[in-house]
C-alpha positions, 0 to 999 in steps of 0.5 A: 086459786093457787091450790087449784093450779097446784093440784092440777099440775101435781095430778098430771105429774103423778100420772106422768111420773108413775113408772119412774116413781114405781121403779126408783122411789128412793130417788124421789124420796131423796129429792123430797128431802132436798126440797124440804131442806131448801124450804127450811134453809131458804131465808139463809141461801140468797136464792133468786126471787123466782125460786124463793117464790116457788118454794114459798108457794109450794112448800112453805104454804104446804100446797104441794104436799097437800095436793099429793095427799089429796091425790092419795085420798082420792086414789083410795075412793075411786072405783078399783076398776077405773083407769085412774085407780089401776094406774096410780094405786101401785104408787099410792104408798110412795106418793104418801111418803113423798107428801110426808117428807115434803110436809116436814118442811112446812111443819118446821118452818111454822113451828119455829114461827108460832111456837115461841109466841104461843101466848101472843097469838089469837085463840083461833091460831092457837086452836090451829096450832093444837090441831097442827100438833095432832096432825104432826103425830098422825103424820109421823105414824102414818108416814113411817108405817108407809115404808115397805120395810116397816110394813113387813115387820108389823102384824098385818091387822095392826098395820091396817088398823093404824092406817085407818088413822088416815081418815081422822088425819084428812078430817083434821087437815080440813079443820086446820085449813078452816081455822086458818082461812075462816077469820079472813073470810068472815072479814071479807077476804075474797081469796080466803073464801075461794080457798074455803070453797075449793077445799070444801068441795074436795073434802066433801067429795072425798067423804061422799065417795068414801061413804059410797065405797063403804056402802058398796063394800057392805052391800057386796059382803051382804050379797056374798054371805047370802 
């Protein structure tokens, strides 16, 4: 339920902040780094409980970055002529970079938490950690190449091929989430089952829309050639 609420609020914020993000993306990148630093340092700062709970829920549990990645995912599969696509597509790269920066806090916190005790964690959590490491590699590649100055220095075809790594990235995110929540769900955890249901609906909807867009594109190309 927490993620559903975070996704709704994040989506509304993306629509509301579209123009400021487009005009001054660097401001939002800096703010994202500040949030990331707070997320990493929060145990040592003596923050008020309200701020601690907010940062723990949105940042340490990665709900805000994940919500932003979901928005980025769906911008790519919405009809290009839809109002949502026309409004948000110009800031898709910027939203991706913001999500990338915010995710770094989650990565650092959980890497420090789990890696020192790799030998003592369950096989399920070890698999989750392995997937997380693969995600981190993809995250760095996709995040760095989302910056305009990097994109301009790259060959266009090479850049497009690299950006297709976003598809396995999104799939691995889903696998990572399942590895985290399935054991609890199988043990009767209601919240875990709700989380799995919400994530499954989102990722299945994305895959269906992605396949629909691909089929529509192939059909249009076939029609053009004939």
